[in-house]
C-alpha positions as CSV (number, residue, x, y, z in Angstrom):
1,M,76.9,60.5,77.0
2,S,80.2,61.2,78.7
3,L,80.5,64.2,81.0
4,L,81.9,67.3,79.3
5,R,84.0,70.0,81.0
6,V,84.5,73.6,80.1
7,L,87.5,75.1,81.9
8,L,88.4,78.7,81.7
9,V,91.4,79.9,83.7
10,F,91.3,83.6,84.5
11,I,94.2,85.9,84.7
12,P,94.9,88.3,86.6
13,I,97.5,86.2,88.3
14,E,99.2,87.8,91.2
15,I,102.8,86.7,92.0
16,V,104.1,87.6,95.4
17,G,107.4,86.3,96.5
18,G,107.2,83.3,94.1
19,F,103.6,82.4,95.1
20,V,100.8,82.5,92.5
21,V,97.1,83.4,93.0
22,H,94.5,82.7,90.3
23,S,90.9,81.9,89.9
24,E,89.0,79.7,87.4
25,F,85.5,78.6,86.7
26,R,84.3,75.2,85.3
27,C,81.0,74.1,83.8
28,L,80.2,70.4,84.2
29,F,77.3,69.2,82.1
30,N,75.8,66.2,80.3
31,S,73.0,68.2,78.5
32,T,72.1,71.8,77.7
33,E,69.4,71.8,80.4
34,L,70.1,74.3,83.2
35,K,69.3,71.7,85.8
36,D,72.0,69.3,84.4
37,I,74.8,71.9,84.7
38,Q,77.1,72.4,87.6
39,Y,79.0,75.7,87.9
40,I,82.1,75.9,90.0
41,Y,84.2,79.1,90.6
42,S,87.5,78.3,92.4
43,Y,90.0,80.6,94.1
44,I,93.5,79.1,94.2
45,Y,96.7,80.2,96.0
46,N,100.0,78.4,95.3
47,K,98.1,75.4,93.8
48,V,95.9,75.1,96.8
49,E,92.1,75.8,96.4
50,F,91.0,77.7,99.5
51,L,87.5,78.9,98.4
52,R,84.9,78.0,95.8
53,F,81.4,78.8,94.8
54,D,79.4,75.6,93.9
55,S,76.0,76.0,92.1
56,N,74.9,72.6,93.5
57,V,75.3,74.0,97.0
58,G,74.3,77.6,96.1
59,L,76.9,79.0,98.5
60,Y,80.6,79.7,98.9
61,V,82.5,76.8,100.5
62,G,85.9,77.3,102.3
63,Y,88.7,74.7,102.5
64,T,91.2,76.5,104.7
65,Q,90.9,78.8,107.7
66,F,91.2,81.8,105.5
67,G,88.8,80.3,103.0
68,L,86.2,79.6,105.7
69,R,86.3,83.2,106.9
70,Q,85.9,84.4,103.3
71,A,82.9,82.0,102.7
72,D,81.1,83.3,105.8
73,N,81.6,86.9,104.7
74,L,80.4,86.3,101.1
75,N,77.5,84.1,102.1
76,S,76.2,86.9,104.3
77,Q,75.7,89.2,101.2
78,P,72.5,88.3,99.3
79,E,73.5,90.4,96.3
80,V,76.8,88.7,95.9
81,L,75.1,85.3,96.0
82,R,72.4,86.4,93.5
83,V,75.1,87.5,90.9
84,K,77.1,84.3,91.4
85,R,74.1,82.0,91.0
86,A,73.1,83.8,87.8
87,Q,76.4,83.1,86.3
88,K,75.5,79.4,85.9
89,E,72.9,80.4,83.3
90,L,75.0,83.3,81.8
91,F,78.2,81.4,81.3
92,C,77.5,77.6,81.5
93,Q,74.2,77.2,79.6
94,H,75.4,79.4,76.8
95,N,78.7,77.5,76.4
96,A,77.0,74.1,76.6
97,G,74.8,75.1,73.7
98,V,77.9,76.2,71.7
99,W,79.6,72.9,72.4
100,Y,76.6,70.8,71.4
101,R,76.0,72.8,68.2
102,N,79.6,72.9,67.0
103,I,81.4,69.9,68.4
104,L,79.0,67.1,69.5
105,N,77.0,67.3,66.3
106,K,80.2,66.8,64.3
107,S,80.8,63.1,64.3
108,G,82.3,60.3,62.2
109,E,81.2,56.7,62.3
110,P,84.0,54.2,62.6
111,S,84.9,51.5,60.0
112,V,86.3,48.2,61.2
113,T,88.8,45.8,59.7
114,L,89.7,42.4,61.0
115,R,93.0,40.7,60.1
116,A,95.0,37.6,61.2
117,M,98.7,38.0,62.0
118,K,101.5,35.5,62.5
119,L,102.9,35.1,66.0
120,P,106.5,34.4,66.9
121,A,107.3,30.9,68.1
122,G,106.2,30.2,71.7
123,G,103.0,32.4,71.5
124,H,99.4,31.5,71.1
125,P,98.5,29.8,67.8
126,A,96.5,32.7,66.5
127,L,96.4,36.5,66.7
128,L,93.6,38.8,65.4
129,T,93.8,42.5,65.1
130,C,90.8,44.8,65.0
131,G,91.5,48.2,63.3
132,V,89.0,50.9,63.9
133,Y,89.3,54.0,61.6
134,G,87.7,57.3,60.8
135,F,85.8,58.0,64.0
136,Y,85.0,61.2,66.0
137,P,84.7,62.2,68.8
138,K,87.7,60.5,70.4
139,P,86.2,58.4,73.2
140,I,85.5,54.8,71.9
141,R,85.3,51.3,73.4
142,V,86.6,48.3,71.4
143,S,86.1,44.8,72.8
144,W,86.3,41.2,71.7
145,L,83.5,38.6,71.8
146,R,83.9,34.8,71.7
147,D,80.6,33.0,71.1
148,G,78.9,36.1,72.4
149,Q,80.9,36.4,75.6
150,E,83.3,39.3,76.1
151,V,87.0,38.3,76.2
152,T,89.4,40.2,78.6
153,A,92.4,37.9,78.7
154,D,95.3,38.3,76.2
155,V,93.8,41.5,74.8
156,T,95.8,44.6,74.2
157,S,94.8,48.0,72.7
158,T,96.5,51.1,71.5
159,E,95.6,54.6,72.5
160,E,93.3,56.5,70.2
161,H,95.5,58.6,67.8
162,S,94.8,61.1,65.0
163,D,94.4,60.0,61.4
164,G,96.1,63.3,60.5
165,G,92.9,65.4,60.6
166,W,90.1,65.5,63.1
167,L,89.3,61.8,62.8
168,Y,90.9,59.1,65.0
169,Q,91.9,55.4,64.8
170,V,92.6,52.7,67.3
171,H,93.8,49.1,67.2
172,S,93.1,46.1,69.4
173,K,94.7,42.7,69.4
174,M,93.6,39.3,70.8
175,E,95.8,36.2,71.1
176,Y,93.8,33.0,71.3
177,T,93.7,29.3,70.6
178,P,91.2,28.5,67.9
179,R,88.3,26.1,68.7
180,S,86.2,24.4,66.1
181,G,82.9,26.0,65.3
182,E,83.4,29.1,67.5
183,K,82.4,32.7,66.6
184,I,84.8,35.5,67.2
185,S,83.8,39.2,66.8
186,C,85.2,42.7,67.4
187,R,82.6,45.0,69.0
188,V,82.9,48.8,68.7
189,E,80.8,51.2,70.8
190,H,80.9,54.9,69.9
191,A,78.8,58.0,70.3
192,S,78.1,58.2,66.5
193,L,76.5,54.7,66.5
194,K,72.9,54.0,67.6
195,E,74.0,50.5,68.6
196,P,77.3,48.7,68.9
197,L,79.0,47.8,65.6
198,I,80.0,44.1,65.5
199,K,82.4,42.7,63.0
200,D,82.6,38.9,62.7
201,W,85.8,37.1,61.9
202,D,85.7,34.5,59.0
203,P,88.3,31.9,59.8
204,S,87.8,30.0,56.5
205,M,90.8,31.7,55.0
206,P,92.9,34.7,56.2
207,E,92.5,37.8,54.1
208,S,96.1,37.8,53.0
209,E,95.7,34.2,51.6
210,R,92.5,35.1,49.9
211,N,94.2,38.0,48.2
212,Q,97.1,35.8,47.1
213,V,94.8,33.3,45.6
214,A,92.9,36.0,43.7
215,I,96.1,37.5,42.4
216,G,97.5,34.0,41.4
217,A,94.2,33.1,39.6
218,S,94.2,36.4,37.7
219,G,97.9,35.9,36.7
220,L,97.2,32.3,35.5
221,I,94.2,33.4,33.4
222,L,96.3,36.2,31.9
223,G,99.1,33.9,31.2
224,L,96.8,31.4,29.4
225,V,95.3,34.2,27.2
226,L,98.8,35.5,26.2
227,S,100.0,32.0,25.5
228,L,97.0,31.2,23.2
229,A,97.4,34.5,21.4
230,G,101.1,33.8,20.8
231,F,100.4,30.3,19.5
232,I,97.8,31.6,17.0
233,Y,100.2,34.3,15.8
234,Y,102.9,31.8,15.4
235,K,100.7,29.4,13.3
236,R,99.6,32.2,11.0
237,K,103.2,33.4,10.5
238,A,104.5,29.9,9.8
239,R,101.8,29.4,7.2
240,D,102.8,32.6,5.4
241,L,106.5,31.6,5.3
242,L,106.1,28.0,3.7
243,P,108.4,27.6,0.7
244,V,106.9,27.5,-2.9
245,P,107.6,24.1,-4.5
246,T,109.6,24.1,-7.8
247,F,109.6,21.4,-10.5
248,E,112.1,20.7,-13.3
249,P,110.5,20.6,-16.8
250,R,110.6,17.2,-18.5
251,T,112.6,17.3,-21.7
252,G,112.5,13.5,-22.7
253,L,116.3,13.4,-22.4
254,N,118.2,11.0,-20.3
255,M,120.6,13.1,-18.3
256,R,122.6,10.1,-17.0
């Protein structure tokens, strides 16, 4: 799991002659266990860190001549060190638990769509796009496989961007020259997945063409049904409109 960072910047900020002094503490962790947490409290003057307390060291560390003098002074005071060391559990372990309960447990599994696109003249004969939608948290890895081997050449990807809510999407493209019998796949690795999600490309017919064929077939069937219905209606109507034959009565007279 990727390293998480909690950063709290403390004010008061003192401004003297255009120079700024501030302090901040950070909690770096990859689990809620106290042993896996690093607590750092930094003192910064005009964007230069001159002193910090690092829980991995257990002491103050100076980075300038002034900071070194301050570190020696603070490290000589057992009560100051005891309070600072306790803040790792007081601040960091508590915040790590809040992050895990409210953020890391909220996840969305990605869905994957593969499409073929037309390339302008002069490019590779084929271009595939892998669209990954509806995932959270943001970090994700999308890669291409060709007969089980990862492809790195002629591959481009967009940055992850929001779907409009708390979910994200990302798109990856691969330009390639098709080979007979090969297998091309898009592989997605994400924190919400127990194992990588692999989507295989079916080159038998591009999705757009399959949709066109389906729409054309539906239209043809509908046209035949309407034509047959019209023919039956016409025949019935024509039968109803046939003229009634009339005959002159025979009188036995020769009219000529």
